[in-house]
C-alpha positions in Angstrom: 0.0 0.0 0.0 1.4 3.4 -0.9 2.6 5.5 2.0 0.7 8.6 3.1 3.5 10.9 1.8 3.3 9.1 -1.6 -0.4 9.6 -1.8 0.0 13.3 -0.9 2.6 13.7 -3.7 0.2 12.0 -6.2 -2.6 14.3 -5.1 -0.5 17.4 -5.4 0.6 16.3 -8.9 -3.0 15.8 -9.9 -3.8 19.3 -8.7 -0.9 20.8 -10.7 -1.9 18.9 -13.8 -5.5 19.9 -13.5 -4.5 23.5 -13.1 -2.3 23.3 -16.2 -5.0 21.7 -18.2 -7.7 24.1 -17.2 -8.6 26.5 -20.0 -11.4 29.1 -19.8 -13.2 31.0 -22.5 -15.5 33.9 -22.0 -18.6 34.5 -24.1 -19.8 38.1 -24.1 -23.3 38.8 -25.4 -23.8 41.7 -27.8 -27.0 42.5 -29.8 -29.1 39.6 -31.1 -26.7 36.8 -32.1 -23.6 39.0 -31.7 -21.0 37.6 -29.3 -17.3 38.0 -28.5 -15.5 34.8 -27.7 -12.1 35.1 -25.9 -9.6 32.9 -24.2 -7.8 35.8 -22.6 -5.5 36.2 -25.6 -7.4 35.8 -28.8 -10.6 37.8 -29.2 -13.2 36.8 -31.8 -16.4 38.7 -32.6 -19.3 37.1 -34.5 -22.2 39.2 -35.8 -21.0 42.0 -33.7 -21.2 45.0 -36.1 -24.8 45.7 -34.9 -25.4 49.0 -33.0 -28.9 50.2 -33.9 -32.1 48.3 -33.3 -33.6 46.7 -36.4 -37.2 45.6 -36.7 -38.1 43.8 -33.4 -34.5 43.1 -32.6 -32.2 45.0 -30.3 -29.1 47.1 -30.6 -26.5 48.3 -28.1 -27.3 50.5 -25.1 -25.5 53.8 -25.0 -22.6 52.6 -22.8 -21.9 49.6 -25.1 -22.3 51.7 -28.2 -19.7 54.1 -26.9 -17.3 51.2 -26.3 -18.0 50.0 -29.9 -17.3 53.5 -31.3 -14.1 53.9 -29.3 -13.1 50.2 -29.7 -12.6 50.1 -25.9 -13.9 47.9 -23.1 -15.6 44.8 -24.5 -14.7 45.9 -28.1 -11.0 46.4 -27.5 -8.4 44.3 -29.2 -10.7 42.3 -31.5 -8.4 40.0 -33.5 -11.0 38.6 -35.8 -14.5 39.7 -36.8 -17.0 37.3 -38.6 -20.4 37.9 -40.0 -22.8 35.1 -40.7 -25.0 36.8 -43.3 -26.2 40.2 -44.7 -29.3 40.9 -42.6 -29.1 44.1 -40.6 -29.8 42.4 -37.3 -26.5 40.5 -37.8 -24.3 43.0 -39.7 -24.9 46.8 -40.2 -22.6 47.9 -43.0 -22.1 51.5 -41.8 -21.0 50.4 -38.4 -19.0 47.5 -39.8 -17.0 50.0 -42.0 -16.5 52.4 -39.2 -15.1 49.7 -36.9 -12.8 48.1 -39.5 -11.5 51.5 -40.6 -10.9 52.5 -37.0 -8.9 49.3 -36.3 -5.4 48.5 -37.4 -5.4 44.8 -36.4 -8.9 43.3 -36.8 -9.2 40.7 -39.6 -12.6 40.4 -41.2 -14.0 37.3 -42.9 -17.4 37.0 -44.5 -19.3 36.0 -47.7 -19.8 38.0 -50.9 -23.2 39.3 -49.9 -22.0 40.9 -46.7 -18.8 42.2 -48.4 -20.9 43.6 -51.2 -23.1 45.7 -48.9 -20.1 47.0 -47.0 -18.5 48.1 -50.3 -21.5 50.4 -50.8 -20.4 52.2 -47.6 -16.6 52.1 -47.8 -15.6 50.9 -51.2 -11.9 51.9 -51.2 -11.2 50.3 -47.9 -13.1 47.1 -48.7 -11.4 46.7 -52.0 -7.9 47.5 -50.9 -7.5 46.4 -47.3 -5.5 43.2 -46.8 -7.5 42.6 -43.6 -10.8 42.0 -45.6 -11.3 38.4 -46.7 -14.2 37.2 -48.8 -14.9 33.5 -48.3 -17.1 31.1 -50.2 -17.3 27.9 -48.1 -18.8 24.7 -49.5 -20.4 21.8 -47.6 -17.6 19.5 -48.8 -14.9 22.3 -48.5 -15.3 24.6 -45.5 -12.9 27.5 -45.0 -10.5 26.8 -42.2 -7.7 29.0 -40.8 -6.0 30.0 -37.6 -6.3 33.3 -35.7 -3.9 33.5 -32.8 -4.6 30.5 -30.5 -7.9 29.7 -32.2 -8.9 27.5 -35.1 -11.8 28.6 -37.2 -14.0 26.7 -39.5 -16.6 28.5 -41.7 -19.2 26.4 -43.4 -22.6 27.0 -45.2 -25.9 26.4 -43.5 -29.1 27.2 -45.3 -31.1 30.3 -44.2 -34.3 28.6 -45.5 -36.5 28.4 -48.5 -38.4 30.8 -50.8 -37.3 34.4 -50.1 -34.5 33.1 -47.8 -33.1 30.6 -50.2 -30.6 32.9 -51.8 -29.3 34.4 -48.5 -25.8 33.2 -47.9 -25.7 32.1 -44.3 -22.5 30.7 -42.7 -22.0 28.7 -39.6 -18.8 29.1 -37.5 -16.9 26.6 -35.4 -14.3 28.1 -33.1 -11.8 25.9 -31.3 -10.0 27.8 -28.5 -9.1 27.2 -24.8 -9.7 23.5 -25.2 -13.4 24.0 -26.2 -15.4 24.1 -29.4 -18.0 26.8 -29.8 -20.7 26.7 -32.5 -22.5 29.7 -34.0 -25.1 28.9 -36.7 -26.3 32.4 -37.7 -29.9 32.2 -38.9 -29.7 28.6 -40.0 -33.0 26.9 -41.0 -34.2 24.2 -38.7 -33.4 21.6 -41.3 -31.9 18.3 -40.1 -30.9 17.4 -43.7 -28.9 20.6 -44.0 -27.1 20.0 -40.7 -26.3 16.4 -41.8 -24.9 17.7 -45.0 -22.7 20.0 -43.0 -21.6 17.0 -40.8 -22.3 18.9 -37.6 -23.2 15.6 -35.9 -19.6 14.6 -36.3 -18.4 17.5 -34.1 -18.0 17.4 -30.4 -19.5 20.8 -29.4 -19.0 22.3 -26.0 -20.9 25.6 -26.3 -23.6 26.2 -28.8 -25.2 29.6 -29.6 -28.7 28.7 -30.7 -31.5 30.9 -32.0 -34.3 30.9 -29.4 -36.9 29.7 -31.9 -35.2 26.3 -32.0 -36.7 25.7 -28.6 -40.3 26.6 -29.6 -42.7 23.9 -30.7 -41.6 22.5 -34.1 -38.6 20.8 -35.6 -36.0 22.8 -33.8 -35.7 20.7 -30.6 -35.1 17.5 -32.6 -32.3 19.3 -34.6 -30.7 20.4 -31.3 -30.9 16.9 -29.8 -29.3 15.2 -32.8 -26.9 17.9 -34.2 -26.1 20.6 -31.6 -26.5 18.8 -28.3 -23.6 20.7 -26.7 -22.6 20.6 -23.1 -23.7 24.2 -22.7 -26.4 25.8 -24.8 -27.1 29.5 -25.0 -30.4 30.8 -26.5 -29.7 33.9 -28.6 -31.4 36.3 -30.9 -34.2 37.1 -28.5 -36.2 40.3 -29.2 -36.1 42.6 -26.2 -39.9 42.7 -26.1 -40.1 39.0 -25.9 -37.4 38.4 -23.3 -39.7 37.8 -20.4 -41.8 35.3 -22.3 -38.9 33.4 -23.7 -37.2 33.2 -20.3 -40.4 31.8 -18.8 -40.9 29.0 -21.3 -37.2 28.1 -21.4 -37.3 27.8 -17.6 -40.2 25.4 -17.8 -39.3 23.3 -20.8 -35.5 23.7 -21.3 -34.1 24.7 -17.9 -30.6 23.7 -18.9 -30.5 26.4 -21.7 -28.8 29.6 -20.7 -29.7 33.2 -21.6 -27.4 36.1 -21.5 -30.1 38.7 -21.2 -28.4 42.0 -21.8 -25.6 43.3 -24.0 -22.2 42.9 -22.3 -23.5 40.0 -20.1 -20.9 37.3 -19.9 -20.5 33.6 -19.2 -17.2 31.8 -18.5 -16.8 28.1 -19.5 -13.9 25.8 -18.7 -12.7 22.7 -20.5 -12.7 20.6 -17.3 -16.1 21.5 -15.7 -19.2 23.6 -15.7 -19.1 27.4 -15.8 -18.6 29.2 -12.4 -21.9 30.2 -10.7 
C-alpha cells in the first residue's frame, strides 16, 4: 500500500496537472446573435457589427455603443470579426465599415453578400485592405484557418426556402481554450442541412442557438441530434419577448442559458461547468 506521503505527492501532482489543463473561454453577449469569444489572448467577434435596433431586434445600449465606437472595453483588441450573413440584425454595413477602418489589427471574414453591402459604404477600404477576406465555403470544402490561438471553420448552413433561399448564411466553429463553440447564424431548422454540414460529427462544448429552435416545431429535434452541446445559450431574443422566452425556457428547457443583456458574460472551462 502506498505511504501517506506518496499519496500526498500524487494528489498534489493531480492538482498541478488539473491547473495546467484548465482553460477558460468567456462569451460576451452583444446584440441579437452578436458575441465576443475570448480565451484571454485571442478575441473573436461574430455578428458584432450591430449597433442600432432593427425591426423587433435590439441594438446596443449607450454605454456599449460608446465602447464600440471607441473600440474600448468589450470591443478592445478584437483580433477577428466574422459575419454570418447580410441581414441588418447581424451586420450593419455603416458600423462595420467604421469599426474596421478604425482598427489596425482586426481581420474580417465573410461571404460575398456581406462584403458587397459593405462596399457600398466604404468601397476603397473594402477593395484594398489586406484585412478583408471574402470567403465562399462549400459543404464539402469549408474554409479553415487559424487566428492567434484559435482554429476557425466557416461552413454553409441554409437560411431557409423561398425568399430566404438565396441568402448566404455561414456557420462558424471556433476551437479555443480547449473548447469548441458553434455559432449557426440564422440557419434553418433543417436536419438534412445539418447532416450535409456534418455537424453531428463535431463534439461541441458551447452552442449559440436561436431561441426559436426551442419553440414547438422541428428545432428541438435538430438540437438533440446535431447541436446537443454541453452548454447551450439561447440567442437572438427580441427585447420585447425576453420575459416570455425566459419563462418557457425555464419550464421546458431549464438547462439552456440566456445572456439577457448586451455585455453580459458567461465563462466556460474545459474541465467543468461554468462558475456560478
